[in-house]
Backbone as XML, in Angstrom:
<?xml version="1.0"?>
<chain id="A" units="angstrom">
  <residue number="1" name="UNK">
    <atom name="N" x="18.225" y="9.359" z="-18.222"/>
    <atom name="CA" x="17.292" y="9.300" z="-17.127"/>
    <atom name="C" x="17.420" y="10.609" z="-16.339"/>
  </residue>
  <residue number="2" name="UNK">
    <atom name="N" x="16.313" y="11.267" z="-16.156"/>
    <atom name="CA" x="16.302" y="12.527" z="-15.421"/>
    <atom name="C" x="16.412" y="12.273" z="-13.926"/>
  </residue>
  <residue number="3" name="UNK">
    <atom name="N" x="16.761" y="13.324" z="-13.226"/>
    <atom name="CA" x="16.887" y="13.201" z="-11.776"/>
    <atom name="C" x="15.526" y="12.878" z="-11.155"/>
  </residue>
  <residue number="4" name="UNK">
    <atom name="N" x="15.474" y="11.848" z="-10.344"/>
    <atom name="CA" x="14.237" y="11.443" z="-9.693"/>
    <atom name="C" x="13.425" y="10.432" z="-10.487"/>
  </residue>
  <residue number="5" name="UNK">
    <atom name="N" x="13.916" y="9.994" z="-11.647"/>
    <atom name="CA" x="13.189" y="9.040" z="-12.484"/>
    <atom name="C" x="13.803" y="7.646" z="-12.420"/>
  </residue>
  <residue number="6" name="UNK">
    <atom name="N" x="14.178" y="7.229" z="-11.255"/>
    <atom name="CA" x="14.768" y="5.914" z="-11.117"/>
    <atom name="C" x="13.716" y="4.858" z="-11.403"/>
  </residue>
  <residue number="7" name="UNK">
    <atom name="N" x="14.004" y="3.863" z="-12.259"/>
    <atom name="CA" x="12.972" y="2.898" z="-12.663"/>
    <atom name="C" x="12.479" y="1.988" z="-11.547"/>
  </residue>
  <residue number="8" name="UNK">
    <atom name="N" x="13.262" y="1.789" z="-10.505"/>
    <atom name="CA" x="12.830" y="0.888" z="-9.439"/>
    <atom name="C" x="12.136" y="1.618" z="-8.296"/>
  </residue>
  <residue number="9" name="UNK">
    <atom name="N" x="11.935" y="2.911" z="-8.430"/>
    <atom name="CA" x="11.310" y="3.671" z="-7.355"/>
    <atom name="C" x="9.810" y="3.382" z="-7.267"/>
  </residue>
  <residue number="10" name="UNK">
    <atom name="N" x="9.125" y="3.270" z="-8.386"/>
    <atom name="CA" x="7.679" y="3.033" z="-8.366"/>
    <atom name="C" x="7.324" y="1.691" z="-7.730"/>
  </residue>
  <residue number="11" name="UNK">
    <atom name="N" x="7.984" y="0.579" z="-8.084"/>
    <atom name="CA" x="7.669" y="-0.675" z="-7.383"/>
    <atom name="C" x="7.962" y="-0.616" z="-5.889"/>
  </residue>
  <residue number="12" name="UNK">
    <atom name="N" x="9.011" y="0.104" z="-5.509"/>
    <atom name="CA" x="9.330" y="0.241" z="-4.090"/>
    <atom name="C" x="8.216" y="0.976" z="-3.357"/>
  </residue>
  <residue number="13" name="UNK">
    <atom name="N" x="7.708" y="2.046" z="-3.943"/>
    <atom name="CA" x="6.592" y="2.774" z="-3.324"/>
    <atom name="C" x="5.340" y="1.900" z="-3.257"/>
  </residue>
  <residue number="14" name="UNK">
    <atom name="N" x="5.146" y="1.059" z="-4.249"/>
    <atom name="CA" x="4.015" y="0.138" z="-4.223"/>
    <atom name="C" x="4.114" y="-0.849" z="-3.079"/>
  </residue>
  <residue number="15" name="UNK">
    <atom name="N" x="5.311" y="-1.376" z="-2.873"/>
    <atom name="CA" x="5.528" y="-2.303" z="-1.753"/>
    <atom name="C" x="5.303" y="-1.587" z="-0.431"/>
  </residue>
  <residue number="16" name="UNK">
    <atom name="N" x="5.766" y="-0.340" z="-0.331"/>
    <atom name="CA" x="5.537" y="0.418" z="0.902"/>
    <atom name="C" x="4.047" y="0.621" z="1.170"/>
  </residue>
  <residue number="17" name="UNK">
    <atom name="N" x="3.269" y="0.883" z="0.122"/>
    <atom name="CA" x="1.820" y="1.029" z="0.307"/>
    <atom name="C" x="1.184" y="-0.271" z="0.795"/>
  </residue>
  <residue number="18" name="UNK">
    <atom name="N" x="1.610" y="-1.384" z="0.224"/>
    <atom name="CA" x="1.061" y="-2.680" z="0.643"/>
    <atom name="C" x="1.418" y="-2.962" z="2.095"/>
  </residue>
  <residue number="19" name="UNK">
    <atom name="N" x="2.661" y="-2.728" z="2.455"/>
    <atom name="CA" x="3.102" y="-2.975" z="3.832"/>
    <atom name="C" x="2.380" y="-2.046" z="4.803"/>
  </residue>
  <residue number="20" name="UNK">
    <atom name="N" x="2.206" y="-0.779" z="4.422"/>
    <atom name="CA" x="1.490" y="0.161" z="5.290"/>
    <atom name="C" x="0.045" y="-0.275" z="5.496"/>
  </residue>
  <residue number="21" name="UNK">
    <atom name="N" x="-0.593" y="-0.773" z="4.449"/>
    <atom name="CA" x="-1.971" y="-1.252" z="4.581"/>
    <atom name="C" x="-2.037" y="-2.468" z="5.504"/>
  </residue>
  <residue number="22" name="UNK">
    <atom name="N" x="-1.081" y="-3.375" z="5.360"/>
    <atom name="CA" x="-1.077" y="-4.569" z="6.205"/>
    <atom name="C" x="-0.794" y="-4.222" z="7.665"/>
  </residue>
  <residue number="23" name="UNK">
    <atom name="N" x="0.179" y="-3.364" z="7.901"/>
    <atom name="CA" x="0.536" y="-3.007" z="9.278"/>
    <atom name="C" x="-0.594" y="-2.243" z="9.951"/>
  </residue>
  <residue number="24" name="UNK">
    <atom name="N" x="-1.179" y="-1.288" z="9.244"/>
    <atom name="CA" x="-2.267" y="-0.516" z="9.855"/>
    <atom name="C" x="-3.466" y="-1.409" z="10.160"/>
  </residue>
  <residue number="25" name="UNK">
    <atom name="N" x="-3.778" y="-2.333" z="9.264"/>
    <atom name="CA" x="-4.895" y="-3.245" z="9.523"/>
    <atom name="C" x="-4.616" y="-4.155" z="10.710"/>
  </residue>
  <residue number="26" name="UNK">
    <atom name="N" x="-3.391" y="-4.625" z="10.814"/>
    <atom name="CA" x="-3.028" y="-5.493" z="11.935"/>
    <atom name="C" x="-3.086" y="-4.746" z="13.257"/>
  </residue>
  <residue number="27" name="UNK">
    <atom name="N" x="-2.530" y="-3.541" z="13.278"/>
    <atom name="CA" x="-2.520" y="-2.768" z="14.517"/>
    <atom name="C" x="-3.927" y="-2.424" z="14.997"/>
  </residue>
  <residue number="28" name="UNK">
    <atom name="N" x="-4.786" y="-2.053" z="14.070"/>
    <atom name="CA" x="-6.128" y="-1.663" z="14.488"/>
    <atom name="C" x="-6.973" y="-2.884" z="14.865"/>
  </residue>
  <residue number="29" name="UNK">
    <atom name="N" x="-6.644" y="-4.045" z="14.309"/>
    <atom name="CA" x="-7.417" y="-5.232" z="14.675"/>
    <atom name="C" x="-7.047" y="-5.727" z="16.068"/>
  </residue>
  <residue number="30" name="UNK">
    <atom name="N" x="-5.815" y="-5.450" z="16.501"/>
    <atom name="CA" x="-5.386" y="-5.867" z="17.832"/>
    <atom name="C" x="-6.045" y="-5.008" z="18.900"/>
  </residue>
  <residue number="31" name="UNK">
    <atom name="N" x="-5.994" y="-3.710" z="18.707"/>
    <atom name="CA" x="-6.570" y="-2.810" z="19.704"/>
    <atom name="C" x="-7.149" y="-1.605" z="18.991"/>
  </residue>
  <residue number="32" name="UNK">
    <atom name="N" x="-8.453" y="-1.522" z="19.011"/>
    <atom name="CA" x="-9.087" y="-0.375" z="18.388"/>
    <atom name="C" x="-10.596" y="-0.516" z="18.419"/>
  </residue>
  <residue number="33" name="UNK">
    <atom name="N" x="-11.285" y="0.606" z="18.505"/>
    <atom name="CA" x="-12.747" y="0.541" z="18.491"/>
    <atom name="C" x="-13.257" y="0.114" z="17.109"/>
  </residue>
  <residue number="34" name="UNK">
    <atom name="N" x="-14.461" y="-0.358" z="17.078"/>
    <atom name="CA" x="-15.030" y="-0.888" z="15.841"/>
    <atom name="C" x="-15.083" y="0.159" z="14.741"/>
  </residue>
  <residue number="35" name="UNK">
    <atom name="N" x="-15.473" y="1.387" z="15.064"/>
    <atom name="CA" x="-15.574" y="2.409" z="14.027"/>
    <atom name="C" x="-14.210" y="2.703" z="13.402"/>
  </residue>
  <residue number="36" name="UNK">
    <atom name="N" x="-13.142" y="2.638" z="14.200"/>
    <atom name="CA" x="-11.800" y="2.868" z="13.668"/>
    <atom name="C" x="-11.357" y="1.710" z="12.786"/>
  </residue>
  <residue number="37" name="UNK">
    <atom name="N" x="-11.715" y="0.504" z="13.175"/>
    <atom name="CA" x="-11.394" y="-0.664" z="12.356"/>
    <atom name="C" x="-12.030" y="-0.553" z="10.980"/>
  </residue>
  <residue number="38" name="UNK">
    <atom name="N" x="-13.287" y="-0.165" z="10.954"/>
    <atom name="CA" x="-13.995" y="-0.041" z="9.675"/>
    <atom name="C" x="-13.339" y="1.015" z="8.794"/>
  </residue>
  <residue number="39" name="UNK">
    <atom name="N" x="-13.003" y="2.146" z="9.372"/>
    <atom name="CA" x="-12.372" y="3.226" z="8.606"/>
    <atom name="C" x="-11.017" y="2.788" z="8.061"/>
  </residue>
  <residue number="40" name="UNK">
    <atom name="N" x="-10.216" y="2.149" z="8.898"/>
    <atom name="CA" x="-8.890" y="1.714" z="8.459"/>
    <atom name="C" x="-9.004" y="0.639" z="7.387"/>
  </residue>
  <residue number="41" name="UNK">
    <atom name="N" x="-9.920" y="-0.297" z="7.533"/>
    <atom name="CA" x="-10.090" y="-1.337" z="6.520"/>
    <atom name="C" x="-10.549" y="-0.739" z="5.192"/>
  </residue>
  <residue number="42" name="UNK">
    <atom name="N" x="-11.442" y="0.238" z="5.251"/>
    <atom name="CA" x="-11.922" y="0.877" z="4.022"/>
    <atom name="C" x="-10.791" y="1.633" z="3.334"/>
  </residue>
  <residue number="43" name="UNK">
    <atom name="N" x="-9.912" y="2.252" z="4.094"/>
    <atom name="CA" x="-8.786" y="2.980" z="3.500"/>
    <atom name="C" x="-7.637" y="2.051" z="3.089"/>
  </residue>
  <residue number="44" name="UNK">
    <atom name="N" x="-7.481" y="0.946" z="3.797"/>
    <atom name="CA" x="-6.370" y="0.039" z="3.510"/>
    <atom name="C" x="-6.596" y="-0.771" z="2.237"/>
  </residue>
  <residue number="45" name="UNK">
    <atom name="N" x="-7.831" y="-1.107" z="1.936"/>
    <atom name="CA" x="-8.102" y="-1.911" z="0.743"/>
    <atom name="C" x="-7.694" y="-1.190" z="-0.544"/>
  </residue>
  <residue number="46" name="UNK">
    <atom name="N" x="-8.133" y="0.053" z="-0.772"/>
    <atom name="CA" x="-7.668" y="0.733" z="-1.994"/>
    <atom name="C" x="-6.165" y="1.018" z="-1.979"/>
  </residue>
  <residue number="47" name="UNK">
    <atom name="N" x="-5.607" y="1.285" z="-0.815"/>
    <atom name="CA" x="-4.158" y="1.530" z="-0.735"/>
    <atom name="C" x="-3.385" y="0.278" z="-1.148"/>
  </residue>
  <residue number="48" name="UNK">
    <atom name="N" x="-3.824" y="-0.884" z="-0.698"/>
    <atom name="CA" x="-3.166" y="-2.126" z="-1.082"/>
    <atom name="C" x="-3.345" y="-2.405" z="-2.571"/>
  </residue>
  <residue number="49" name="UNK">
    <atom name="N" x="-4.505" y="-2.091" z="-3.112"/>
    <atom name="CA" x="-4.742" y="-2.289" z="-4.539"/>
    <atom name="C" x="-3.852" y="-1.372" z="-5.376"/>
  </residue>
  <residue number="50" name="UNK">
    <atom name="N" x="-3.751" y="-0.113" z="-4.995"/>
    <atom name="CA" x="-2.875" y="0.822" z="-5.705"/>
    <atom name="C" x="-1.420" y="0.374" z="-5.569"/>
  </residue>
  <residue number="51" name="UNK">
    <atom name="N" x="-1.038" y="-0.084" z="-4.407"/>
    <atom name="CA" x="0.313" y="-0.593" z="-4.213"/>
    <atom name="C" x="0.603" y="-1.805" z="-5.075"/>
  </residue>
  <residue number="52" name="UNK">
    <atom name="N" x="-0.374" y="-2.685" z="-5.217"/>
    <atom name="CA" x="-0.214" y="-3.861" z="-6.068"/>
    <atom name="C" x="-0.009" y="-3.450" z="-7.521"/>
  </residue>
  <residue number="53" name="UNK">
    <atom name="N" x="-0.815" y="-2.502" z="-7.986"/>
    <atom name="CA" x="-0.688" y="-2.033" z="-9.369"/>
    <atom name="C" x="0.660" y="-1.347" z="-9.580"/>
  </residue>
  <residue number="54" name="UNK">
    <atom name="N" x="1.071" y="-0.529" z="-8.624"/>
    <atom name="CA" x="2.356" y="0.160" z="-8.754"/>
    <atom name="C" x="3.523" y="-0.826" z="-8.745"/>
  </residue>
  <residue number="55" name="UNK">
    <atom name="N" x="3.391" y="-1.893" z="-7.995"/>
    <atom name="CA" x="4.473" y="-2.865" z="-7.887"/>
    <atom name="C" x="4.606" y="-3.701" z="-9.150"/>
  </residue>
  <residue number="56" name="UNK">
    <atom name="N" x="3.501" y="-4.135" z="-9.714"/>
    <atom name="CA" x="3.545" y="-5.093" z="-10.817"/>
    <atom name="C" x="3.189" y="-4.503" z="-12.173"/>
  </residue>
  <residue number="57" name="UNK">
    <atom name="N" x="3.152" y="-3.196" z="-12.324"/>
    <atom name="CA" x="2.743" y="-2.609" z="-13.600"/>
    <atom name="C" x="3.774" y="-2.760" z="-14.700"/>
  </residue>
  <residue number="58" name="UNK">
    <atom name="N" x="5.036" y="-2.884" z="-14.377"/>
    <atom name="CA" x="6.082" y="-2.977" z="-15.396"/>
    <atom name="C" x="6.473" y="-4.390" z="-15.758"/>
  </residue>
  <residue number="59" name="UNK">
    <atom name="N" x="5.829" y="-5.389" z="-15.195"/>
    <atom name="CA" x="6.216" y="-6.762" z="-15.471"/>
    <atom name="C" x="5.559" y="-7.348" z="-16.710"/>
  </residue>
  <residue number="60" name="UNK">
    <atom name="N" x="4.750" y="-6.585" z="-17.434"/>
    <atom name="CA" x="4.101" y="-7.113" z="-18.624"/>
    <atom name="C" x="4.950" y="-6.872" z="-19.879"/>
  </residue>
  <residue number="61" name="UNK">
    <atom name="N" x="6.099" y="-6.250" z="-19.735"/>
    <atom name="CA" x="6.954" y="-5.983" z="-20.904"/>
    <atom name="C" x="7.938" y="-7.079" z="-21.119"/>
  </residue>
</chain>
């Protein structure tokens, strides 16, 4: 295994993306103008999807 190729790093980054999407959506829904909510929701959805794929991509083996 080369330096920086730890097998559990990719799922961890995926979980971080999911958590970041959830936290940002929650924070903006509590206090934020409508245009900011829309922008954050549009950016959070693909981030959560990419995080989901990164987290569960190795479980099919």
